[in-house]
DSSP file (Angstrom, degrees, kcal/mol; ACC not computed):
  #  RESIDUE AA STRUCTURE BP1 BP2  ACC     N-H-->O    O-->H-N    N-H-->O    O-->H-N    TCO  KAPPA ALPHA  PHI   PSI    X-CA   Y-CA   Z-CA
    1    1 A M              0   0    0      0, 0.0    69,-2.2     0, 0.0     2,-0.4   0.000 360.0 360.0 360.0 143.7    0.0    0.0    0.0
    2    2 A R  E     -A   69   0A   0     67,-0.2     2,-0.3    65,-0.0    67,-0.2  -0.943 360.0-176.4-118.5 132.3    1.2    3.5   -0.8
    3    3 A H  E     -A   68   0A   0     65,-2.4    65,-3.4    -2,-0.4     2,-0.6  -0.943  20.3-140.2-125.4 147.4    0.5    6.6    1.2
    4    4 A K  E     -A   67   0A   0     -2,-0.3   145,-3.6    63,-0.2     2,-0.5  -0.947  22.9-168.6-106.0 122.0    1.4   10.3    0.6
    5    5 A I  E     -AB  66 148A   0     61,-2.6    61,-2.4    -2,-0.6     2,-0.5  -0.940  13.4-143.2-115.8 127.8    2.4   12.0    3.8
    6    6 A H  E     -AB  65 147A   0    141,-2.5   140,-3.4    -2,-0.5   141,-1.0  -0.772  24.4-167.9 -89.6 129.3    2.8   15.8    4.1
    7    7 A F  E     -AB  64 145A   0     57,-3.7    57,-2.0    -2,-0.5     2,-0.5  -0.860  20.6-154.0-118.4 150.7    5.7   16.9    6.4
    8    8 A L  E     -AB  63 144A   0    136,-2.6   136,-2.0    -2,-0.3     2,-0.5  -0.993  16.9-166.7-118.1 119.8    6.9   20.1    7.9
    9    9 A Y  E     -AB  62 143A   0     53,-3.1    53,-2.5    -2,-0.5     2,-0.6  -0.926   3.6-161.6-106.7 127.8   10.6   20.1    8.6
   10   10 A E  E     -AB  61 142A   0    132,-2.7   132,-2.6    -2,-0.5     2,-0.5  -0.950   7.2-163.5-109.8 121.4   12.0   22.8   10.9
   11   11 A F  E     -AB  60 141A   0     49,-3.2    49,-2.2    -2,-0.6     2,-0.5  -0.911   7.9-177.1-108.1 125.9   15.7   23.4   10.6
   12   12 A Q  E     -AB  59 140A   0    128,-2.4   128,-2.8    -2,-0.5     2,-0.3  -0.979  23.8-134.9-122.6 117.9   17.6   25.3   13.3
   13   13 A L  E     + B   0 139A   0     45,-2.4   126,-0.2    -2,-0.5    42,-0.2  -0.538  28.6 173.8 -67.7 132.7   21.3   25.9   12.8
   14   14 A V  E     -     0   0A   0    124,-2.6    38,-2.7     1,-0.3    39,-0.6   0.817  53.5 -14.1-106.9 -54.0   23.0   25.1   16.1
   15   15 A R  E     -CB  51 138A   0    123,-1.5   123,-3.3    36,-0.2     2,-0.5  -0.996  41.5-149.4-158.2 145.4   26.8   25.3   15.6
   16   16 A L  E     -CB  50 137A   0     34,-2.6    34,-3.0    -2,-0.3     3,-0.3  -0.988  29.2-160.3-117.4 120.4   29.5   25.5   12.9
   17   17 A D  E     + B   0 136A   0    119,-2.6   119,-1.1    -2,-0.5    32,-0.2  -0.683  59.1  23.2-106.6 156.2   32.8   23.9   14.1
   18   18 A N  S    S+     0   0    0     30,-0.5     3,-0.2    -2,-0.2    -1,-0.2   0.912  70.1 139.7  63.4  48.9   36.4   24.1   12.9
   19   19 A V    >   +     0   0    0     29,-2.5     3,-2.2    -3,-0.3     4,-0.4  -0.066  13.8 130.5-111.8  32.4   36.0   27.6   11.3
   20   20 A Q  G >  S+     0   0    0      1,-0.3     3,-1.0    28,-0.2    -1,-0.2   0.822  71.8  57.3 -57.4 -32.3   39.4   29.1   12.4
   21   21 A A  G 3  S+     0   0    0     -3,-0.2    -1,-0.3     1,-0.2    -2,-0.1   0.625 105.1  53.4 -72.7 -11.8   40.1   30.2    8.8
   22   22 A L  G X  S+     0   0    0     -3,-2.2     3,-2.7    25,-0.1    23,-0.5   0.402  73.6 135.2-102.8   1.2   36.8   32.2    8.8
   23   23 A V  T <  S+     0   0    0     -3,-1.0    23,-0.2    -4,-0.4     3,-0.1  -0.287  77.5  17.8 -56.3 128.3   37.4   34.2   12.0
   24   24 A G  T 3  S+     0   0    0     21,-3.7     2,-0.3     1,-0.3    -1,-0.3   0.273 106.4 107.6  92.2  -9.0   36.5   37.8   11.3
   25   25 A S    <   -     0   0    0     -3,-2.7    20,-2.9    20,-0.2     2,-0.4  -0.709  68.1-123.8-101.7 152.0   34.4   36.9    8.2
   26   26 A G  E     -GH  44  89B   0     63,-0.6    63,-3.0    -2,-0.3     2,-0.3  -0.764  30.5-176.8 -91.1 139.2   30.7   36.9    7.8
   27   27 A V  E     +GH  43  88B   0     16,-2.8    16,-2.9    -2,-0.4     2,-0.3  -0.945   7.2 172.3-131.1 155.3   29.0   33.6    6.7
   28   28 A Y  E     - H   0  87B   0     59,-1.9    59,-3.2    -2,-0.3     2,-0.4  -0.926  26.2-115.8-149.2 174.6   25.4   32.7    5.9
   29   29 A F  E     - H   0  86B   0     -2,-0.3    11,-2.4    12,-0.2     2,-0.4  -0.954  11.6-158.2-121.4 135.3   23.6   29.7    4.5
   30   30 A D  E     -IH  39  85B   0     55,-1.9    55,-2.6    -2,-0.4     2,-0.3  -0.874  18.8-168.3 -99.0 142.5   21.6   29.3    1.3
   31   31 A W  E     -IH  38  84B   0      7,-2.6     7,-2.0    -2,-0.4     2,-0.3  -0.960   8.0-175.3-132.1 154.0   19.1   26.5    1.3
   32   32 A K  E     +IH  37  83B   0     51,-1.7    51,-2.8    -2,-0.3     2,-0.3  -0.985  13.3 174.6-150.3 135.3   17.0   24.9   -1.5
   33   33 A R  E >  S-I   36   0B   0      3,-3.0     3,-2.0    -2,-0.3     2,-0.3  -0.885  73.0 -52.2-138.4 106.2   14.3   22.2   -1.7
   34   34 A G  T 3  S-     0   0    0     -2,-0.3    46,-0.0    47,-0.3    48,-0.0  -0.497 122.9 -18.9  64.0-123.9   12.9   21.8   -5.1
   35   35 A T  T 3  S+     0   0    0     -2,-0.3     2,-0.4    -3,-0.1    -1,-0.3   0.479 120.3  94.3 -93.1  -3.5   11.8   25.2   -6.3
   36   36 A H  E <   +I   33   0B   0     -3,-2.0    -3,-3.0     2,-0.0     2,-0.3  -0.740  50.6 155.9 -91.8 135.0   11.7   26.7   -2.8
   37   37 A K  E     +I   32   0B   0     -2,-0.4     2,-0.3    -5,-0.2    -5,-0.2  -0.971   8.3 154.8-152.3 165.1   14.9   28.5   -1.6
   38   38 A G  E     -I   31   0B   0     -7,-2.0    -7,-2.6    -2,-0.3     2,-0.3  -0.962  27.0-118.6-172.4-176.1   16.0   31.1    0.9
   39   39 A S  E     -I   30   0B   0     -2,-0.3    -9,-0.2    -9,-0.2     2,-0.2  -0.977  15.1-131.4-140.8 151.5   18.9   32.4    3.0
   40   40 A T        -     0   0    0    -11,-2.4    18,-0.2    -2,-0.3     2,-0.1  -0.452  43.4 -88.9 -88.3 173.1   19.7   32.9    6.6
   41   41 A S        -     0   0    0     16,-1.1     2,-0.2    -2,-0.2   -12,-0.2  -0.440  50.0 -94.1 -78.7 161.8   21.1   36.2    7.9
   42   42 A S        -     0   0    0    -14,-0.1     2,-0.4    -2,-0.1   -14,-0.2  -0.552  39.3-168.4 -79.2 139.5   24.9   36.7    7.9
   43   43 A V  E     -G   27   0B   0    -16,-2.9   -16,-2.8    -2,-0.2     2,-0.4  -0.991  18.9-127.2-129.4 137.1   26.8   35.9   11.1
   44   44 A V  E     -G   26   0B   0     -2,-0.4     2,-0.5   -18,-0.3   -18,-0.3  -0.698  20.0-128.0 -88.2 132.6   30.4   36.9   11.9
   45   45 A C        +     0   0    0    -20,-2.9   -21,-3.7   -23,-0.5   -20,-0.2  -0.679  33.4 167.9 -78.0 122.2   32.8   34.2   13.0
   46   46 A L        +     0   0    0     -2,-0.5     2,-0.2     3,-0.2    -1,-0.1   0.490  63.6  12.1-109.6  -8.4   34.5   35.3   16.2
   47   47 A D  S    S-     0   0    0      2,-0.1   -25,-0.1   -28,-0.1   -28,-0.1  -0.837  92.4 -80.8-154.0-178.3   36.1   32.0   17.2
   48   48 A N  S    S+     0   0    0     -2,-0.2   -29,-2.5     1,-0.1   -30,-0.5   0.706 119.0  51.3 -68.7 -20.4   36.8   28.4   16.0
   49   49 A V  S    S-     0   0    0    -32,-0.2     2,-0.6   -31,-0.2    -3,-0.2  -0.979  73.3-157.5-121.0 129.7   33.2   27.6   16.8
   50   50 A L  E     -C   16   0A   0    -34,-3.0   -34,-2.6    -2,-0.4     2,-0.4  -0.929  11.8-158.1-108.9 114.9   30.3   29.7   15.5
   51   51 A S  E     -C   15   0A   0     -2,-0.6   -36,-0.2   -36,-0.2   -37,-0.1  -0.760  16.9-174.7 -96.3 137.6   27.1   29.3   17.6
   52   52 A F    >   +     0   0    0    -38,-2.7     3,-1.4    -2,-0.4     6,-0.2   0.296  39.2 134.3-108.1   5.9   23.7   30.1   16.2
   53   53 A E  T 3  S+     0   0    0    -39,-0.6   -39,-0.1     1,-0.3    -2,-0.1  -0.260  73.4  16.4 -58.3 143.4   21.8   29.6   19.4
   54   54 A N  T 3  S+     0   0    0      1,-0.1    -1,-0.3     2,-0.0     3,-0.1   0.728  96.2 114.5  63.8  25.6   19.3   32.4   20.2
   55   55 A Q    X   -     0   0    0     -3,-1.4     3,-2.2   -42,-0.2   -42,-0.2  -0.820  41.8-176.9-123.7  91.0   19.4   33.6   16.6
   56   56 A P  G >  S+     0   0    0      0, 0.0     3,-0.7     0, 0.0    -1,-0.1   0.727  79.0  69.5 -62.6 -20.3   15.9   33.0   15.0
   57   57 A S  G 3  S+     0   0    0      1,-0.3   -16,-1.1    -3,-0.1    -5,-0.0   0.527  87.4  69.6 -74.8  -2.7   17.1   34.3   11.7
   58   58 A C  G <  S+     0   0    0     -3,-2.2   -45,-2.4    -6,-0.2     2,-0.3  -0.173  89.1  76.5-106.9  38.8   19.3   31.1   11.4
   59   59 A S  E <   -A   12   0A   0     -3,-0.7     2,-0.3   -47,-0.2   -47,-0.2  -0.949  53.0-178.9-139.5 161.5   16.4   28.7   11.0
   60   60 A F  E     -A   11   0A   0    -49,-2.2   -49,-3.2    -2,-0.3     2,-0.3  -0.983  17.5-132.8-157.2 159.7   14.0   27.8    8.1
   61   61 A N  E     -A   10   0A   0     -2,-0.3     2,-0.4   -51,-0.2   -51,-0.2  -0.883  11.9-165.6-117.8 147.8   11.1   25.6    7.4
   62   62 A V  E     -A    9   0A   0    -53,-2.5   -53,-3.1    -2,-0.3     2,-0.5  -0.994   3.2-162.1-133.5 126.4   10.4   23.2    4.5
   63   63 A K  E     +A    8   0A   0     -2,-0.4     2,-0.3   -55,-0.2   -55,-0.2  -0.913  28.2 144.2-104.5 135.4    7.1   21.6    3.6
   64   64 A T  E     -A    7   0A   0    -57,-2.0   -57,-3.7    -2,-0.5     2,-0.4  -0.971  39.7-125.1-157.0 168.0    7.1   18.6    1.4
   65   65 A K  E     -A    6   0A   0     -2,-0.3     2,-0.4   -59,-0.3   -59,-0.2  -0.978  19.0-166.6-123.8 141.5    5.3   15.3    0.8
   66   66 A L  E     -A    5   0A   0    -61,-2.4   -61,-2.6    -2,-0.4     2,-0.4  -0.960  20.1-126.9-123.4 140.6    6.9   11.9    0.6
   67   67 A A  E     -A    4   0A   0     -2,-0.4    11,-2.1   -63,-0.2     2,-0.5  -0.715  21.7-155.4 -85.9 136.6    5.4    8.7   -0.6
   68   68 A R  E     -AD   3  77A   0    -65,-3.4   -65,-2.4    -2,-0.4     2,-0.4  -0.961   4.5-162.6-116.8 124.8    5.5    5.8    1.8
   69   69 A K  E     -AD   2  76A   0      7,-2.7     7,-2.2    -2,-0.5     2,-0.5  -0.884   4.3-156.9-106.1 135.5    5.4    2.2    0.5
   70   70 A E  E     + D   0  75A   0    -69,-2.2     2,-0.3    -2,-0.4     5,-0.2  -0.939  21.3 158.2-113.3 132.8    4.6   -0.6    2.8
   71   71 A A  E >   - D   0  74A   0      3,-2.6     3,-1.6    -2,-0.5    -2,-0.0  -0.935  64.2 -10.1-154.5 129.3    5.7   -4.2    2.0
   72   72 A K  T 3  S-     0   0    0     -2,-0.3     3,-0.1     1,-0.3    -1,-0.0   0.875 127.2 -48.9  52.1  47.1    6.1   -7.2    4.2
   73   73 A G  T 3  S+     0   0    0      1,-0.2     2,-0.3     0, 0.0    -1,-0.3   0.442 122.5  86.8  80.0  -0.6    5.9   -5.4    7.5
   74   74 A S  E <   -D   71   0A   0     -3,-1.6    -3,-2.6     2,-0.0     2,-0.3  -0.833  58.2-151.9-125.6 167.2    8.3   -2.6    6.7
   75   75 A H  E     -D   70   0A   0     -2,-0.3     2,-0.3    -5,-0.2    -5,-0.2  -0.985   4.5-164.8-139.6 151.4    8.0    0.8    4.9
   76   76 A T  E     -D   69   0A   0     -7,-2.2    -7,-2.7    -2,-0.3     2,-0.3  -0.961  12.5-140.4-132.3 151.6   10.2    3.0    2.9
   77   77 A F  E     -D   68   0A   0     -2,-0.3    -9,-0.2    -9,-0.2    28,-0.1  -0.813  27.0-104.8-108.8 150.5    9.9    6.7    1.9
   78   78 A T        -     0   0    0    -11,-2.1     2,-0.5    -2,-0.3    -1,-0.1  -0.361  44.8-108.1 -64.6 155.7   10.8    8.3   -1.4
   79   79 A T        +     0   0    0     25,-0.1     2,-0.3    26,-0.1    -1,-0.1  -0.776  43.6 163.8 -96.0 128.3   14.0   10.3   -1.2
   80   80 A K        -     0   0    0     -2,-0.5    24,-2.8     2,-0.0    25,-0.5  -0.985  19.7-148.9-136.4 148.3   14.0   14.1   -1.3
   81   81 A H  E     - J   0 103B   0     -2,-0.3     2,-0.5    22,-0.2   -47,-0.3  -0.837  13.8-150.9-120.6 152.9   16.8   16.4   -0.4
   82   82 A V  E     - J   0 102B   0     20,-1.9    20,-2.7    -2,-0.3     2,-0.5  -0.986  23.5-149.2-110.8 131.4   17.4   19.8    1.1
   83   83 A E  E     -HJ  32 101B   0    -51,-2.8   -51,-1.7    -2,-0.5     2,-0.4  -0.891  11.0-167.2-104.7 131.0   20.7   21.4   -0.1
   84   84 A L  E     -HJ  31 100B   0     16,-2.9    16,-2.1    -2,-0.5     2,-0.4  -0.940   1.2-164.6-114.8 138.0   22.6   23.7    2.2
   85   85 A K  E     -HJ  30  99B   0    -55,-2.6   -55,-1.9    -2,-0.4     2,-0.6  -0.988  15.5-140.7-122.6 130.0   25.4   25.9    1.0
   86   86 A L  E     -HJ  29  98B   0     12,-2.8    11,-3.4    -2,-0.4    12,-1.2  -0.806  29.3-164.0 -86.2 119.0   27.9   27.6    3.4
   87   87 A M  E     -HJ  28  96B   0    -59,-3.2   -59,-1.9    -2,-0.6     2,-0.6  -0.863  19.5-136.7-113.6 139.5   28.5   31.1    1.9
   88   88 A L  E     -HJ  27  95B   0      7,-3.2     7,-1.6    -2,-0.4     2,-0.9  -0.844  25.2-135.7 -90.7 121.7   31.2   33.6    2.6
   89   89 A D  E     +HJ  26  94B   0    -63,-3.0   -63,-0.6    -2,-0.6     5,-0.2  -0.696  35.7 163.1 -85.6 106.8   29.6   37.1    2.8
   90   90 A L        -     0   0    0     -2,-0.9     2,-3.2     3,-0.6     3,-0.2   0.172  45.0-130.8-107.6  15.7   31.8   39.5    0.9
   91   91 A K  S    S+     0   0    0      1,-0.2     3,-0.1     0, 0.0    -1,-0.1  -0.129 101.8  52.0  63.1 -44.4   29.1   42.3    0.6
   92   92 A I  S    S-     0   0    0     -2,-3.2     2,-0.3     1,-0.4    -1,-0.2   0.933 128.7  -9.9 -84.6 -52.7   29.7   42.6   -3.1
   93   93 A K        -     0   0    0     -3,-0.2    -3,-0.6    -5,-0.0    -1,-0.4  -0.985  69.9-123.8-144.1 154.9   29.4   39.0   -4.1
   94   94 A A  E     -J   89   0B   0     -2,-0.3     2,-0.4    -5,-0.2    -5,-0.2  -0.717  14.9-151.8-100.7 149.5   29.2   35.8   -2.2
   95   95 A N  E     -J   88   0B   0     -7,-1.6    -7,-3.2    -2,-0.3     2,-0.5  -0.978  17.6-127.4-120.6 132.3   31.4   32.8   -2.5
   96   96 A C  E     -J   87   0B   0     -2,-0.4    -9,-0.2    -9,-0.2    27,-0.1  -0.656  24.3-179.8 -79.1 125.5   30.3   29.2   -1.8
   97   97 A L  E     -     0   0B   0    -11,-3.4    26,-1.2    -2,-0.5    33,-0.4   0.779  62.7 -20.1 -94.0 -33.3   32.6   27.5    0.7
   98   98 A G  E     -JK  86 122B   0    -12,-1.2   -12,-2.8    24,-0.2    -1,-0.3  -0.987  54.5-143.9-169.8 163.5   30.9   24.1    0.9
   99   99 A T  E     -JK  85 121B   0     22,-2.3    22,-3.1    -2,-0.3     2,-0.3  -0.907   9.4-175.2-133.7 160.2   27.7   22.2    0.4
  100  100 A L  E     -J   84   0B   0    -16,-2.1   -16,-2.9    -2,-0.3     2,-0.4  -0.975  14.6-143.9-152.3 151.5   25.8   19.4    2.0
  101  101 A K  E     -J   83   0B   0     -2,-0.3     2,-0.5   -18,-0.2   -18,-0.2  -0.954   9.6-155.6-117.2 135.5   22.6   17.5    1.1
  102  102 A I  E     -J   82   0B   0    -20,-2.7   -20,-1.9    -2,-0.4     2,-0.8  -0.951  13.0-139.6-112.9 122.4   20.2   16.3    3.7
  103  103 A D  E >   -J   81   0B   0     -2,-0.5     3,-1.6   -22,-0.2   -22,-0.2  -0.721  10.3-161.2 -81.7 108.9   18.0   13.3    2.9
  104  104 A L  G >  S+     0   0    0    -24,-2.8     3,-2.0    -2,-0.8    -1,-0.2   0.773  84.5  70.3 -64.5 -26.8   14.5   14.1    4.3
  105  105 A S  G 3  S+     0   0    0    -25,-0.5     3,-0.3     1,-0.3    -1,-0.3   0.665  89.3  64.4 -67.5 -12.9   13.4   10.5    4.2
  106  106 A S  G <  S+     0   0    0     -3,-1.6     2,-0.3     1,-0.2    -1,-0.3   0.581 101.7  51.7 -80.3 -10.5   15.9    9.8    7.1
  107  107 A Y    <   +     0   0    0     -3,-2.0    -1,-0.2    -4,-0.2     5,-0.1  -0.620  67.9 121.7-127.9  70.8   13.8   12.1    9.3
  108  108 A T        +     0   0    0     -3,-0.3     2,-0.3    -2,-0.3    -1,-0.1   0.379  29.5 122.1-116.5   2.1   10.3   10.9    9.1
  109  109 A T  S >  S-     0   0    0     -3,-0.2     3,-1.3     1,-0.1    34,-0.2  -0.531  71.2-109.0 -70.5 128.7    9.4   10.0   12.7
  110  110 A H  T 3  S-     0   0    0     -2,-0.3    34,-0.2     1,-0.3    -1,-0.1  -0.322  94.6  -1.2 -62.2 134.0    6.3   12.1   13.8
  111  111 A E  T 3  S+     0   0    0     32,-0.8     2,-0.3     1,-0.2    -1,-0.3   0.803  97.1 151.3  57.4  34.8    7.0   14.9   16.3
  112  112 A A  E <   -E  143   0A   0     -3,-1.3    31,-2.8    31,-0.7     2,-0.5  -0.716  35.6-157.7 -98.2 147.3   10.7   14.0   16.4
  113  113 A V  E     -E  142   0A   0     -2,-0.3     2,-0.4    29,-0.2    29,-0.2  -0.990  14.7-176.3-122.0 121.3   13.6   16.3   17.1
  114  114 A N  E     -E  141   0A   0     27,-2.9    27,-3.4    -2,-0.5     2,-0.6  -0.960  16.4-158.2-119.3 133.5   17.0   15.2   15.9
  115  115 A E  E     +E  140   0A   0     -2,-0.4     2,-0.3    25,-0.2    25,-0.2  -0.957  27.0 176.3-109.7 116.5   20.3   17.0   16.4
  116  116 A V  E     -E  139   0A   0     23,-2.7    23,-2.9    -2,-0.6     2,-0.5  -0.915  27.9-138.3-127.9 144.2   22.7   15.8   13.7
  117  117 A V  E     -E  138   0A   0     -2,-0.3    21,-0.2    21,-0.2    -2,-0.0  -0.904  23.1-171.0-103.4 125.7   26.3   16.8   12.7
  118  118 A F  E     -E  137   0A   0     19,-3.0    19,-2.9    -2,-0.5     2,-0.3  -0.950  15.7-138.0-117.6 134.3   26.9   17.1    9.0
  119  119 A P  E     -E  136   0A   0      0, 0.0     2,-0.4     0, 0.0    17,-0.2  -0.662  24.0-124.2 -84.1 147.7   30.3   17.5    7.3
  120  120 A F        -     0   0    0     15,-1.9     2,-0.5    -2,-0.3   -20,-0.2  -0.733  11.8-133.5 -91.1 139.6   30.6   20.0    4.4
  121  121 A A  E     -K   99   0B   0    -22,-3.1   -22,-2.3    -2,-0.4     9,-0.0  -0.812  32.1-120.8 -86.8 128.3   31.8   18.9    1.0
  122  122 A K  E     -K   98   0B   0     -2,-0.5     2,-0.4   -24,-0.2   -24,-0.2  -0.335  16.2-129.8 -72.6 152.7   34.3   21.5   -0.2
  123  123 A V    >   -     0   0    0    -26,-1.2     3,-1.8     1,-0.1     7,-0.2  -0.873  11.4-135.2-102.8 133.5   33.7   23.4   -3.4
  124  124 A K  T 3  S+     0   0    0     -2,-0.4    -1,-0.1     1,-0.3    -2,-0.0   0.851 104.3  47.8 -57.9 -38.3   36.7   23.5   -5.9
  125  125 A S  T 3  S+     0   0    0     -3,-0.0    -1,-0.3   -29,-0.0   -29,-0.0   0.290  82.9 132.8 -88.5  12.5   36.4   27.3   -6.6
  126  126 A S    <   -     0   0    0     -3,-1.8   -29,-0.1     1,-0.1     3,-0.0  -0.365  57.5-140.8 -65.8 138.0   36.1   28.2   -2.9
  127  127 A P  S    S+     0   0    0      0, 0.0     2,-0.4     0, 0.0    -1,-0.1   0.708  92.9  43.1 -71.6 -18.0   38.4   31.0   -1.8
  128  128 A I  S    S-     0   0    0   -106,-0.0     2,-1.4   -31,-0.0     3,-0.1  -0.996  86.5-127.8-128.9 132.0   39.1   29.1    1.5
  129  129 A D        +     0   0    0     -2,-0.4     3,-0.5     1,-0.2     4,-0.3  -0.621  34.4 168.0 -80.8  91.4   39.8   25.4    1.6
  130  130 A I    >>> +     0   0    0     -2,-1.4     5,-1.1   -33,-0.4     4,-0.8   0.663  67.0  75.0 -79.0 -14.3   37.3   24.2    4.2
  131  131 A G  G >45S+     0   0    0      1,-0.2     3,-0.5     2,-0.2    -1,-0.2   0.870  94.6  50.3 -63.0 -36.0   38.0   20.6    3.3
  132  132 A A  G 345S+     0   0    0     -3,-0.5    -1,-0.2     1,-0.2    -2,-0.2   0.688 109.5  53.2 -73.2 -18.2   41.3   20.7    5.1
  133  133 A L  G <45S-     0   0    0     -3,-0.6    -1,-0.2    -4,-0.3    -2,-0.2   0.605  99.0-133.8 -92.2 -13.2   39.5   22.2    8.1
  134  134 A D  T <<5 -     0   0    0     -4,-0.8     2,-0.2    -3,-0.5    -3,-0.2   0.947  29.6-163.7  54.7  51.7   36.8   19.5    8.5
  135  135 A V      < -     0   0    0     -5,-1.1   -15,-1.9   -15,-0.1     2,-0.3  -0.484   8.7-172.6 -67.4 130.2   34.1   22.1    8.9
  136  136 A T  E     -BE  17 119A   0   -119,-1.1  -119,-2.6    -2,-0.2     2,-0.5  -0.936  15.9-146.2-127.5 151.4   30.9   20.5   10.4
  137  137 A L  E     -BE  16 118A   0    -19,-2.9   -19,-3.0    -2,-0.3     2,-0.6  -0.968   5.7-151.3-117.2 126.7   27.4   21.9   11.0
  138  138 A T  E     -BE  15 117A   0   -123,-3.3  -124,-2.6    -2,-0.5  -123,-1.5  -0.881  24.6-176.2 -94.6 126.8   25.3   20.8   13.9
  139  139 A L  E     -BE  13 116A   0    -23,-2.9   -23,-2.7    -2,-0.6     2,-0.6  -0.975  23.0-144.4-130.2 134.7   21.7   21.1   12.9
  140  140 A R  E     -BE  12 115A   0   -128,-2.8  -128,-2.4    -2,-0.4     2,-0.5  -0.898  19.9-167.9 -99.8 120.9   18.4   20.5   14.8
  141  141 A I  E     -BE  11 114A   0    -27,-3.4   -27,-2.9    -2,-0.6     2,-0.5  -0.944   4.3-168.5-114.3 119.0   15.7   19.0   12.6
  142  142 A T  E     -BE  10 113A   0   -132,-2.6  -132,-2.7    -2,-0.5     2,-0.4  -0.927   8.9-158.5-107.3 129.0   12.2   18.9   13.9
  143  143 A T  E     +BE   9 112A   0    -31,-2.8   -32,-0.8    -2,-0.5   -31,-0.7  -0.904  12.2 177.8-111.8 132.2    9.7   16.7   12.0
  144  144 A R  E     -B    8   0A   0   -136,-2.0  -136,-2.6    -2,-0.4     2,-0.4  -0.999  23.7-137.4-131.6 134.4    5.9   17.1   12.0
  145  145 A W  E     +B    7   0A   0     -2,-0.4  -138,-0.2  -138,-0.2     8,-0.1  -0.769  23.1 175.7 -84.9 132.7    3.4   15.1   10.0
  146  146 A L  E     -     0   0A   0   -140,-3.4     7,-0.8    -2,-0.4     2,-0.3   0.812  59.9  -0.6-103.6 -45.8    0.7   17.4    8.6
  147  147 A K  E     -BF   6 152A   0   -141,-1.0  -141,-2.5     5,-0.2     2,-0.4  -0.983  49.6-148.9-146.7 153.8   -1.5   15.1    6.5
  148  148 A I  E >  S-BF   5 151A   0      3,-2.7     3,-2.0    -2,-0.3  -143,-0.2  -0.989  88.7 -18.2-125.0 121.4   -1.8   11.5    5.3
  149  149 A D  T 3  S-     0   0    0   -145,-3.6  -144,-0.1    -2,-0.4    -1,-0.1   0.864 129.6 -51.6  50.4  41.4   -3.3   11.0    1.9
  150  150 A G  T 3  S+     0   0    0   -146,-0.4     2,-0.4     1,-0.2    -1,-0.3   0.421 116.9 110.7  81.9  -1.0   -4.8   14.5    2.0
  151  151 A K  E <  S-F  148   0A   0     -3,-2.0    -3,-2.7     1,-0.1    -1,-0.2  -0.844  71.3-113.5-108.4 143.7   -6.5   14.1    5.4
  152  152 A S  E  >  -F  147   0A   0     -2,-0.4     4,-2.0    -5,-0.2    -5,-0.2  -0.262  32.3-109.0 -65.6 161.1   -5.4   15.8    8.6
  153  153 A L  H  > S+     0   0    0     -7,-0.8     4,-2.3     1,-0.2     5,-0.1   0.828 120.3  56.8 -62.7 -31.4   -4.0   13.6   11.4
  154  154 A L  H  > S+     0   0    0      2,-0.2     4,-2.3     1,-0.2    -1,-0.2   0.915 106.6  48.4 -65.2 -43.6   -7.2   14.2   13.4
  155  155 A E  H  > S+     0   0    0      2,-0.2     4,-2.0     1,-0.2    -2,-0.2   0.891 111.9  49.6 -63.0 -39.9   -9.3   12.8   10.5
  156  156 A V  H  X S+     0   0    0     -4,-2.0     4,-2.2     2,-0.2    -2,-0.2   0.916 110.8  49.5 -65.4 -43.5   -7.1    9.8   10.2
  157  157 A A  H  X S+     0   0    0     -4,-2.3     4,-2.1     1,-0.2    -2,-0.2   0.892 110.1  51.2 -63.2 -40.7   -7.2    9.1   14.0
  158  158 A E  H  X S+     0   0    0     -4,-2.3     4,-1.8     2,-0.2    -1,-0.2   0.890 110.2  49.4 -64.0 -39.6  -11.0    9.3   13.9
  159  159 A E  H  < S+     0   0    0     -4,-2.0    -2,-0.2     1,-0.2    -1,-0.2   0.906 111.4  48.9 -64.7 -41.8  -11.2    6.9   11.0
  160  160 A D  H  < S+     0   0    0     -4,-2.2    -2,-0.2     1,-0.2    -1,-0.2   0.863 113.8  46.6 -66.2 -35.7   -8.9    4.4   12.8
  161  161 A A  H  <        0   0    0     -4,-2.1    -1,-0.2     1,-0.2    -2,-0.2   0.809 360.0 360.0 -74.7 -30.4  -11.0    4.7   16.0
  162  162 A G     <        0   0    0     -4,-1.8    -1,-0.2    -5,-0.2    -2,-0.2   0.439 360.0 360.0 -88.9 360.0  -14.3    4.3   14.3
C-alpha cells in the first residue's frame, strides 16, 4: 500500500565547528528544496566555533510530501533532499565555501527532534579550503506530520478509532 504524507521540517542551525580560517568573516547559508529556496542572515565568525543559538534568523522551514510504500511489515519513503550551502559574505558577491545534502526520508518520525552533525563537501572554486578544516554543521531537525493522503492527522485518527 502506498501513502502520501505531508511533512513540515523545521531546521535550526546550532553550531558550525572548525572555522578558524573564517574568523572575522561573515557567513550565511543558502538552502534549497525543489523550487523553494532562501537564505539565513549573515553571522560573523569570532572563534573556532560559531554558535547560532538564540538567533531565530538562522532557521528555516520546509514543507514537502513523501510517498511511503509498505511491504512485508516494513515501509520506505521516497527520497527528497534539502541542499545547504555555506556562503562567505563579501558584501559585493558571495562565494560558496561548501555544500551538503540532507535526505529528508531519514527524518520521518512524527514529532521527532534530531540533532545531527553534518560534514561539508568543499567546493573547488572556494576562496578558502574548508575541506582541510573538517568544517561541520550541527543542525536541529524537527519533523511534524501534517497530512496523510490529503487528510489531517485528526481525521485519520477518527477513522482508525471508528
